[in-house]
C-alpha positions in Angstrom: 0.0 0.0 0.0 3.0 2.3 0.1 3.0 3.1 -3.6 -0.5 4.5 -3.9 -1.3 8.2 -4.3 -1.7 10.0 -1.0 -3.9 13.1 -0.3 -4.5 15.2 2.7 -8.3 15.1 2.0 -10.6 13.1 -0.3 -13.9 14.8 -0.8 -16.6 12.4 -2.1 -19.3 14.3 -4.0 -19.0 17.4 -6.1 -22.2 19.2 -5.4 -22.3 22.7 -3.8 -21.1 21.4 -0.4 -18.3 19.1 -1.6 -17.0 21.5 -4.2 -17.0 24.3 -1.6 -15.1 22.2 0.9 -12.6 21.2 -1.8 -12.1 24.9 -2.8 -11.6 26.0 0.8 -9.1 23.2 1.6 -7.1 23.7 -1.7 -7.0 27.4 -1.0 -5.5 26.5 2.4 -2.7 24.6 0.7 -4.0 21.1 1.3 -3.8 18.4 -1.3 -7.3 17.6 -2.2 -9.0 14.9 -4.4 -12.5 15.8 -5.4 -14.3 12.6 -6.4 -17.6 13.2 -8.2 -20.0 10.9 -9.9 -20.4 12.9 -13.1 -23.7 13.3 -15.1 -26.2 13.5 -12.2 -28.3 16.7 -11.8 -30.1 17.1 -8.5 -33.8 18.0 -8.6 -33.8 21.5 -7.2 -35.7 24.8 -7.4 -32.3 26.5 -7.8 -33.0 29.5 -5.6 -29.9 31.2 -4.1 -30.2 34.2 -1.7 -28.1 37.4 -1.9 -26.2 36.2 1.2 -24.9 33.2 -0.7 -24.0 35.3 -3.8 -22.0 37.7 -1.7 -20.3 35.2 0.7 -19.3 32.7 -2.0 -18.5 35.2 -4.8 -21.0 33.9 -7.3 -20.8 35.8 -10.6 -23.9 37.4 -12.1 -23.4 35.4 -15.2 -24.5 32.2 -13.4 -27.9 33.7 -12.6 -30.5 32.6 -15.2 -33.2 34.6 -13.6 -33.8 37.2 -10.8 -36.9 36.7 -8.8 -38.6 39.8 -7.4 -41.7 38.2 -5.8 -43.3 35.0 -4.6 -46.9 33.9 -5.0 -48.4 31.7 -2.3 -51.4 29.6 -3.6 -53.8 28.1 -1.1 -55.9 24.9 -1.3 -58.9 27.1 -2.3 -56.8 28.8 -4.9 -56.4 32.1 -3.0 -53.3 33.8 -4.2 -51.1 36.0 -2.1 -48.2 37.8 -3.7 -45.1 38.6 -1.6 -43.0 41.2 -3.4 -39.3 41.6 -2.5 -38.7 45.3 -1.6 -35.5 46.4 -3.3 -33.9 43.1 -3.9 -34.0 39.8 -5.7 -33.5 36.0 -5.3 -31.1 34.5 -7.8 -32.0 31.4 -9.8 -29.4 29.0 -11.1 -29.4 25.9 -13.2 -27.9 23.1 -11.1 -26.0 21.4 -13.9 -24.2 24.7 -14.8 -23.9 26.0 -11.3 -22.5 22.8 -9.8 -20.0 22.4 -12.6 -18.8 25.9 -12.2 -18.2 25.2 -8.5 -16.2 22.1 -9.3 -14.1 23.9 -11.8 -13.4 26.6 -9.3 -12.1 24.0 -6.9 -9.8 22.7 -9.6 -8.5 26.2 -10.4 -7.9 26.7 -6.7 -5.7 23.6 -6.7 -7.9 20.5 -6.1 -7.5 17.4 -8.2 -10.8 16.3 -9.8 -11.7 12.7 -10.8 -15.0 11.7 -12.2 -15.8 8.3 -10.7 -18.0 6.2 -8.4 -17.0 5.8 -4.7 -16.9 2.2 -3.5 -15.3 1.8 0.0 -13.4 3.3 2.8 -10.9 1.1 4.7 -9.3 2.4 7.9 -5.6 1.8 8.3 -3.6 1.2 11.5 -1.7 4.5 11.1 -4.8 6.6 11.3 -5.2 7.1 7.5 -7.9 5.7 5.3 -7.9 4.1 1.9 -10.6 5.2 -0.4 -11.5 2.9 -3.3 -13.4 4.1 -6.4 -14.0 3.3 -10.0 -13.0 6.0 -12.5 -15.6 7.0 -15.1 -13.3 6.0 -17.9 -13.1 2.4 -16.6 -16.9 2.0 -17.2 -19.3 0.1 -15.1 -17.7 -2.9 -13.6 -14.2 -1.5 -14.4 -11.1 -1.8 -12.3 -11.1 0.1 -9.0 -8.5 2.6 -8.0 -7.3 3.2 -4.4 -5.9 6.4 -2.8 -4.7 7.0 0.7 -5.9 10.0 2.7 -5.7 11.6 6.1 -9.3 12.7 6.1 -12.5 12.0 4.1 -15.4 14.4 3.6 -18.6 12.7 2.6 -20.7 15.1 0.5 -22.4 12.4 -1.5 -26.0 13.2 -0.9 -28.9 12.1 1.2 -28.2 8.4 0.6 -24.6 8.9 1.4 -22.5 5.8 0.8 -19.8 7.3 3.0 -22.3 7.8 5.9 -23.6 4.2 5.4 -20.1 2.8 5.8 -18.8 5.0 8.6 -21.6 6.5 10.7 -24.1 5.0 13.1 -27.2 3.5 11.5 -29.2 4.8 14.5 -29.0 8.4 13.4 -31.8 8.1 10.8 -33.0 11.3 9.2 -36.5 11.9 7.9 -36.7 12.6 4.1 -38.9 14.3 1.7 -38.9 12.7 -1.8 -38.6 15.5 -4.3 -39.5 15.2 -8.0 -39.6 17.9 -10.7 -39.9 18.3 -14.4 -37.8 20.9 -16.2 -39.9 22.4 -18.9 -39.4 25.1 -21.5 -40.6 28.4 -20.1 -44.1 29.2 -21.5 -45.0 32.1 -23.7 -48.7 31.2 -24.1 -51.2 33.6 -22.5 -53.1 30.7 -20.9 -50.3 30.0 -18.4 -50.5 31.7 -15.1 -46.8 32.4 -15.2 -44.4 35.2 -14.6 -40.7 34.9 -15.4 -39.7 36.9 -12.3 -42.1 35.2 -9.8 -41.8 31.9 -7.9 -45.2 30.2 -7.3 -45.6 28.0 -4.2 -48.6 25.7 -3.9 -49.8 24.6 -0.5 -52.4 22.0 -1.4 -52.9 18.6 0.1 -53.8 17.1 -3.3 -50.4 18.2 -4.7 -48.4 17.3 -1.5 -49.9 15.9 1.7 -47.1 17.2 3.9 -44.9 19.6 1.9 -45.5 22.0 -1.0 -45.3 22.2 -4.7 -43.6 24.8 -6.9 -43.2 26.6 -10.2 -39.8 28.2 -10.3 -38.7 30.1 -13.4 -35.1 29.7 -14.7 -35.0 31.9 -17.7 -35.5 29.7 -20.8 -36.5 26.8 -18.5 -38.8 26.3 -15.5 -38.8 23.8 -12.6 -42.2 22.4 -11.8 -42.1 20.0 -8.9 -43.3 18.7 -5.6 -42.2 16.7 -2.5 -43.5 14.4 0.1 -42.4 12.0 2.8 -45.4 9.8 2.0 -43.9 6.9 -0.1 -47.4 5.9 -1.4 -48.0 9.3 -2.9 -47.6 9.6 -6.7 -45.2 12.5 -7.4 -45.5 12.2 -11.1 -49.3 12.4 -11.0 -49.0 15.4 -8.6 -46.7 17.3 -11.0 -49.0 16.4 -13.9 -51.9 18.0 -12.0 -49.8 21.0 -11.1 -48.8 21.6 -14.7 -52.5 21.4 -15.7 -53.5 23.8 -12.9 -50.8 26.3 -13.8 -51.5 26.1 -17.6 -48.1 24.4 -18.2 -49.3 21.0 -19.4 -48.5 21.8 -23.0 -45.0 23.1 -22.4 -42.2 20.9 -23.7 -40.5 18.7 -21.0 -36.7 18.9 -21.1 -36.0 16.4 -18.4 -37.3 14.7 -15.2 -35.4 14.2 -12.0 -36.1 12.9 -8.5 -34.1 12.5 -5.2 -34.6 12.3 -1.4 -34.1 15.5 0.6 -33.3 15.3 4.3 -35.4 17.3 6.7 -33.1 17.7 9.7 -29.4 17.7 10.4 -27.8 14.5 11.6 -27.0 14.5 15.3 -23.4 13.7 14.5 -21.4 14.6 11.4 -18.1 12.9 12.1 -17.0 9.4 13.0 -14.6 10.6 15.8 -11.7 9.5 13.7 -11.1 11.0 10.2 -14.5 11.1 8.3 -16.9 13.9 8.3 -20.1 14.6 6.4 -21.4 17.8 4.7 -24.4 19.0 2.7 -27.3 16.6 2.2 -25.2 13.8 3.7 -25.2 15.8 7.0 -28.9 16.7 6.6 -28.5 20.4 6.2 -31.7 21.2 4.3 -34.2 23.6 5.9 -37.5 22.1 7.0 -40.7 23.7 5.6 -38.8 25.4 2.7 -36.6 22.6 1.5 -33.8 25.2 0.9 -30.4 23.5 0.7 -27.9 25.3 -1.5 -26.8 28.0 0.9 -26.8 25.7 3.9 -24.9 23.0 1.9 -22.2 25.5 0.9 -21.9 26.9 4.4 -21.6 23.4 5.9 -18.9 22.6 3.3 -17.0 25.7 4.4 -17.3 24.8 8.1 -16.4 21.2 7.4 -13.3 22.3 5.5 -12.2 24.5 8.4 -12.7 21.7 10.9 -10.7 19.3 8.7 -7.9 21.8 8.2 -7.6 22.1 12.0 -7.7 18.4 12.3 -4.8 18.1 9.8 -2.8 20.6 11.9 -3.5 19.0 15.3 -4.3 15.3 14.6 -7.0 15.8 17.2 -10.2 14.2 15.9 -12.3 16.0 18.4 -12.0 19.2 16.4 -14.1 17.7 13.6 -17.2 18.1 15.8 -16.7 21.9 15.6 -18.3 22.0 12.1 -21.7 20.9 13.3 -21.5 22.9 16.5 -20.8 26.0 14.6 -23.5 25.4 12.0 -26.2 24.6 14.7 -25.2 27.7 16.7 -25.8 29.9 13.6 -28.9 28.1 12.1 -30.2 25.5 14.6 -32.9 27.8 15.9 -34.1 28.6 12.4 -34.3 24.9 11.6 -36.2 24.2 14.8 -38.8 26.9 14.0 -39.2 25.8 10.4 -39.6 22.2 11.6 -42.4 23.2 13.9 -44.0 25.3 11.2 -44.0 22.4 8.7 -45.5 19.9 11.2 -48.3 22.3 12.1 -49.2 24.3 9.0 -48.7 21.6 6.4 -50.8 19.0 8.3 -54.2 19.8 6.7 -55.7 22.0 4.0 -57.6 24.0 6.7 -54.3 25.0 8.2 -52.7 25.6 4.8 -55.5 28.0 4.0 -54.8 29.9 7.2 -51.1 29.8 6.6 -51.5 31.5 3.2 -53.8 34.1 4.8 -51.1 35.0 7.3 -48.7 35.6 4.3 -50.9 38.6 3.4 -49.6 40.5 6.4 -47.0 43.2 5.4 -45.0 42.5 8.6 -44.9 38.8 7.9 -43.7 39.5 4.3 -41.0 41.9 5.3 -39.6 39.8 8.1 -39.8 36.6 6.0 -37.8 38.2 3.1 -35.3 39.8 5.4 -34.6 36.5 7.2 -34.4 34.6 3.9 -32.2 37.1 2.1 -29.8 37.6 4.9 -30.0 34.1 6.5 -30.5 35.3 10.1 -33.5 35.9 12.3 -34.5 39.6 12.3 -34.2 41.2 15.7 -34.5 44.9 14.9 -38.3 45.1 14.9 -39.6 43.7 18.1 -43.0 45.4 17.7 -43.5 43.6 14.3 -42.6 40.2 16.0 -45.1 40.8 18.7 -47.8 41.7 16.2 -47.0 38.5 14.2 -47.1 36.4 17.4 -50.6 37.5 18.2 -51.8 37.2 14.6 -50.4 33.6 14.6 -52.3 32.9 17.8 -55.5 34.2 16.3 -55.1 31.9 13.3 -54.2 28.9 15.5 -57.3 29.3 17.6 -59.4 30.1 14.5 -60.3 33.6 15.7 -59.5 34.8 12.2 -61.5 33.3 9.3 -59.5 32.3 6.1 -61.2 35.0 4.1 -60.2 37.9 6.4 
């Protein structure tokens, strides 16, 4: 085993989290192998907030659309528009966006190999041997092994790295997401705006989550999600397209994948492996937003691994999760409660959409989303929202008010 290639870090998975971790570590002077299973595009609405664009230096050229409002649609077809005051949400195509992130990692100094991860084998000296099959070898081809001091598993919700190295007891609930990418419509029958994201809260379309129509310039993502395995996602999207007047639009591709709904309780194995992105469960409940949180987790994970390489103290790996939860754990907790309550029935969904009419709710929601922090500057607005929520919870306010 002494003649195989050795790296400081092997990053398994080249999505936003893995590519970001590889970039951070390469920038820090570490030898990094970024192993990515090429050709897969994750089903995703593709929304990125201004905080992400700023913090991770995303060029404007990657934005295929700039969203200036959202429309909430209730089970009874009530529509509430939520305009963004003086800002926008960027939209990206994941195939182009993820590839750009991977290429940035390479330009920063990481080595990239397209291939399929197979196994991790721990060595007596504290290193690990990662085995994978390069893409050019084809299915069933010869495996290649590399040695590494640390492994970052950023290989998605069904992470093979996690399955081999983490406790099976830490099971994470999932939403199964499915979307169809269509050519953006130009027909007047479609209830569609190229600068507006439409979110449908309707039990017929999703019994426990939501459905969406997200414009991407020339293309549009039309999708839904649910944790109910017996629910037909394809039929739901078919109905959604008919409802939105998009059933005649040309379908470009179809994609589906599980999306985790809470962070894992532990991200590292206490030795030399740590998870990031969907593998670590960093997708926001209620909204399903994951790109920003994945990239931030990749950054925090890279910093923890870099410290581990300096100190050889595996305890520092836990800092990545602690730091993430300190910054965003409260938001995830609130969103989790919101999803369990408001998404549980169409009566509650109707009231939830009604709440979205409130200007205070709209302003604080957008500020929190755009800046990725809870807004504390307007306590009076928070108090007003609290009592309005109570009114809706106890049905003091009717859905039509």
